[in-house]
matplotlib code that plots the C-alpha trace (Angstrom):
import matplotlib.pyplot as plt

x = [-84.8, -83.8, -80.1, -80.7, -82.7, -79.9, -77.4, -79.6, -80.4, -76.7, -76.0, -78.3, -77.3, -73.8, -75.0, -72.9, -69.7, -70.8, -71.5, -68.1, -66.4, -68.3, -67.1, -63.5, -63.8, -65.1, -62.2, -59.7, -58.3, -58.2, -60.1, -63.6, -64.7, -67.9, -70.5, -70.7, -74.5, -73.9, -71.2, -73.6, -76.3, -73.7, -72.9, -76.5, -77.0, -73.8, -75.2, -78.4, -80.5, -81.4, -84.7, -83.1, -80.1, -82.5, -84.5, -81.4, -80.8, -84.5, -84.4, -81.4, -83.2, -86.3, -84.5, -81.9, -82.5, -82.5, -80.1, -77.2, -74.3, -75.4, -78.7, -76.8, -74.7, -77.8, -79.3, -76.1, -76.3, -80.0, -79.3, -76.4, -78.7, -81.7, -83.8, -84.3, -82.2, -84.9, -85.0, -81.2, -81.1, -83.6, -81.3, -78.1, -79.7, -81.0, -77.5, -76.0, -78.5, -79.3, -75.9, -73.2, -70.7, -71.3, -68.2, -70.6, -71.5, -68.7, -69.5, -73.2, -72.6, -70.6, -73.2, -75.9, -73.8, -73.4, -77.2, -77.9, -75.4, -77.0, -80.4, -79.0, -79.2, -75.7, -76.2, -77.2, -74.4, -71.9, -73.3, -72.8, -69.3, -68.3, -69.6, -67.3, -64.4, -65.3, -66.2, -64.2, -61.0, -58.9, -59.1, -59.9, -63.5, -62.5, -60.2, -62.9, -65.3, -62.8, -62.3, -66.0, -66.5, -63.8, -65.5, -68.9, -67.4, -65.5, -68.7, -70.5, -67.8, -66.6, -62.9, -61.9, -63.9, -62.8, -59.1, -59.5, -61.0, -58.1, -55.6, -57.4, -57.6, -53.9, -53.0, -54.7, -53.5, -51.6, -49.4, -52.4, -54.6, -53.5, -56.9, -57.6, -54.2, -54.8, -58.0, -56.3, -53.4, -56.0, -57.4, -53.9, -53.4, -56.7, -55.7, -52.3, -54.1, -56.3, -53.3, -51.7, -54.8, -55.1, -58.1, -61.0, -60.3, -56.7, -57.8, -60.3, -57.7, -55.2, -57.7, -59.3, -56.2, -58.2, -56.4, -54.6, -57.1, -60.0, -58.2, -57.8, -61.5, -63.3, -66.3, -69.7, -71.4, -73.9, -71.2, -70.2, -73.7, -74.3, -77.5, -78.6, -81.6, -83.3, -85.2, -86.4, -86.2, -86.4, -86.7, -84.1, -80.6, -81.0, -83.9, -82.0, -78.9, -81.0, -82.3, -78.8, -77.3, -80.0, -79.4, -75.6, -76.0, -77.8, -74.8, -75.9, -73.6, -75.7, -75.2, -77.2, -77.2, -77.9, -76.7, -80.2, -83.7, -84.8, -82.0, -82.1, -81.1, -79.5, -77.9, -75.1, -73.7, -74.3, -72.9, -76.2, -79.9, -80.3, -77.9, -79.6, -82.9, -81.5, -80.3, -83.7, -85.4, -82.9, -83.6, -87.3, -86.9, -85.4, -88.3, -86.4, -88.3, -86.8, -86.8, -83.9, -82.6, -79.7, -76.9, -75.6, -72.0, -69.2]
y = [-14.3, -10.9, -11.9, -15.2, -13.4, -11.0, -13.9, -15.8, -12.6, -11.8, -15.3, -14.7, -11.1, -12.4, -15.1, -13.9, -14.3, -17.8, -18.6, -17.3, -19.4, -22.5, -21.8, -21.4, -24.7, -26.4, -25.1, -26.6, -30.0, -29.5, -32.6, -31.2, -27.9, -26.0, -26.3, -22.9, -22.9, -22.7, -20.1, -18.0, -18.3, -17.2, -14.2, -13.2, -13.6, -11.5, -8.8, -8.7, -10.7, -13.3, -14.4, -15.0, -16.9, -19.2, -19.7, -21.0, -23.6, -24.6, -25.2, -27.5, -29.5, -29.8, -31.6, -33.6, -37.1, -37.4, -40.3, -38.4, -36.5, -33.4, -33.4, -33.3, -30.5, -28.5, -29.1, -27.7, -24.6, -24.2, -24.4, -21.9, -19.3, -20.1, -17.2, -18.8, -20.8, -23.4, -24.1, -24.3, -26.7, -29.0, -29.3, -29.7, -32.4, -34.2, -34.1, -35.5, -38.3, -39.3, -38.3, -39.2, -39.8, -36.4, -34.1, -31.6, -33.9, -32.7, -29.0, -29.7, -31.3, -28.3, -25.9, -28.0, -27.8, -24.0, -23.5, -25.8, -23.9, -20.6, -21.7, -23.2, -26.9, -27.7, -31.4, -31.9, -29.6, -31.8, -34.9, -33.5, -32.2, -35.6, -37.2, -35.0, -36.2, -39.9, -39.8, -36.9, -36.8, -34.7, -31.4, -27.8, -28.5, -31.2, -28.7, -26.1, -28.7, -29.8, -26.2, -25.6, -28.9, -27.9, -24.6, -26.3, -29.0, -26.4, -24.4, -27.6, -28.3, -31.4, -30.6, -34.1, -34.1, -30.5, -31.2, -34.3, -32.1, -29.6, -32.4, -33.4, -29.9, -29.3, -32.4, -31.1, -27.5, -26.3, -23.2, -21.4, -21.9, -18.8, -18.0, -21.6, -22.0, -18.9, -20.5, -23.8, -22.0, -20.1, -23.4, -24.9, -23.7, -25.0, -28.5, -28.2, -27.4, -30.4, -32.7, -31.3, -31.8, -35.0, -37.2, -36.9, -40.2, -39.2, -35.9, -37.6, -40.2, -37.5, -35.3, -38.0, -40.2, -43.4, -46.7, -48.3, -51.2, -48.8, -47.1, -50.4, -51.3, -51.0, -48.7, -50.3, -51.6, -48.7, -46.2, -47.9, -48.3, -46.8, -45.8, -45.9, -44.8, -47.9, -47.1, -50.6, -54.3, -56.9, -60.7, -60.7, -59.3, -58.1, -55.8, -54.4, -53.8, -52.0, -49.5, -49.1, -48.2, -45.6, -44.0, -44.1, -42.2, -39.5, -39.2, -41.3, -43.5, -46.7, -50.4, -53.6, -55.3, -59.0, -62.3, -63.6, -62.2, -59.6, -57.6, -54.2, -51.0, -48.7, -45.2, -43.9, -44.8, -42.2, -42.0, -40.9, -41.4, -37.6, -37.4, -40.3, -38.5, -35.3, -37.3, -39.0, -35.5, -34.3, -37.4, -36.9, -33.5, -35.2, -37.7, -40.5, -41.9, -44.1, -45.0, -44.8, -48.3, -49.6, -50.3, -53.8, -54.4, -53.5]
z = [-22.5, -24.0, -23.8, -25.5, -28.2, -28.9, -29.2, -31.6, -33.6, -33.9, -35.2, -38.1, -38.7, -39.3, -41.7, -44.7, -42.7, -41.7, -45.3, -46.4, -43.8, -45.1, -48.6, -47.3, -45.5, -48.7, -50.6, -48.2, -49.1, -52.8, -53.7, -53.0, -54.4, -53.8, -56.6, -58.5, -57.8, -54.1, -54.6, -56.6, -53.9, -51.3, -53.3, -53.5, -49.7, -49.1, -51.4, -49.4, -51.9, -49.3, -50.9, -54.2, -52.7, -50.8, -54.0, -55.8, -53.0, -53.0, -56.8, -56.4, -53.6, -55.8, -58.6, -56.7, -55.5, -51.7, -51.6, -53.3, -51.8, -53.6, -51.7, -48.4, -49.7, -50.7, -47.2, -45.7, -47.7, -47.1, -43.4, -43.8, -45.5, -43.3, -42.1, -38.7, -36.3, -35.9, -39.7, -39.8, -36.9, -38.6, -41.7, -39.7, -37.6, -40.7, -42.2, -39.0, -38.8, -42.5, -44.1, -41.5, -44.3, -46.0, -46.0, -44.3, -41.4, -39.2, -39.6, -39.2, -35.9, -34.7, -35.7, -34.0, -30.8, -31.2, -31.6, -28.7, -26.6, -27.5, -26.3, -23.1, -24.0, -22.8, -22.5, -26.1, -27.2, -25.4, -27.0, -30.5, -29.7, -28.3, -31.4, -33.5, -31.3, -31.9, -35.6, -36.9, -34.8, -37.2, -38.9, -37.9, -37.1, -34.6, -32.8, -32.6, -31.3, -28.6, -27.5, -27.2, -25.4, -22.9, -22.2, -21.6, -19.4, -17.3, -16.9, -15.8, -13.2, -15.1, -15.0, -16.0, -19.3, -19.9, -19.6, -21.8, -24.5, -24.0, -24.6, -27.8, -29.0, -28.3, -30.3, -33.4, -33.4, -36.5, -36.9, -38.5, -35.4, -33.6, -31.9, -31.1, -29.5, -27.4, -26.1, -25.4, -23.6, -21.5, -20.2, -19.6, -16.0, -14.9, -16.2, -14.5, -11.2, -11.7, -12.2, -9.0, -6.9, -4.9, -5.6, -3.3, -1.5, -0.9, 0.6, 2.8, 3.9, 4.8, 6.6, 8.7, 9.1, 9.4, 10.1, 7.2, 7.1, 6.7, 3.9, 2.1, 2.5, -0.9, -1.2, -0.7, -3.9, -3.8, -4.5, -7.7, -9.0, -12.4, -14.2, -17.8, -19.9, -21.4, -24.6, -25.7, -25.2, -28.0, -28.3, -31.1, -31.1, -34.7, -33.8, -30.9, -33.0, -35.6, -33.1, -31.5, -34.9, -35.5, -32.1, -32.5, -35.8, -33.8, -31.5, -28.5, -26.6, -27.0, -26.4, -26.4, -23.0, -22.5, -24.0, -24.3, -24.7, -23.8, -25.5, -23.9, -25.8, -23.3, -23.5, -21.4, -18.0, -15.2, -11.7, -10.2, -10.9, -11.1, -14.0, -15.8, -15.3, -16.8, -19.8, -20.2, -20.2, -22.9, -25.0, -24.7, -26.2, -29.2, -29.4, -27.8, -24.9, -22.2, -18.5, -16.0, -14.9, -13.0, -15.5, -15.8, -14.5, -16.8]

ax = plt.figure().add_subplot(projection="3d")
ax.plot(x, y, z, "-o")
ax.set_aspect("equal")
plt.show()
């Protein structure tokens, strides 16, 4: 716990640098510029006037309609200048769910993943990083997300997912991404080793040298079974689609199963029941309840 506390504390002690980076990101692209009000708030925070800087953002939120792009922008800056990680996470999560088309959605997802990674919630961090890859496949934030995803996947022993993320990151690198390129190059040999390693079935076939007929025998059905987390079942497809869209906006890999009622809303496909149970527990922490079921055939 002390180590995690130091990590979180450092994140917020370096808040002015984070705010400066956000301003720089906002200035890139030319078409979108940072509102002078938020620039002034950033200058206050950088100068040590944290309370005054936050008050400026709060005043903008108080007079801005919630269904406008400027409200999402103000939420982003309130999160950036937040006094606590928990408060920042609430605003970043709200942007990612309620304002998925905001120019700040991509960076909000990345910061959510960074906060989740800091507190040890690796599964949720990977969900948000994978969402960046799906919904925001280009730009510097996407590259940073892919590098972070690769690191988490390698640490989880998921070399296939890690090397897929490395490939995505490498494809988005620019000449200016010196540090990111160094990280991608660091992972490179591990992916080369993966490509050179025989698959598990090939290795077992070679070691045991079973008869050719046995090697051609398909695995039993139990080995190909998959599991999902079912969150609801409806009599109408429209109701199921509505929930599925809401969950997809929160970053879940969701689908509607069934061609007739009940239409089942299911999240993910997992190779083992244990993995599905882990996913269900993580979803419960985000107030999404569900039960583990055997997934329908692909």
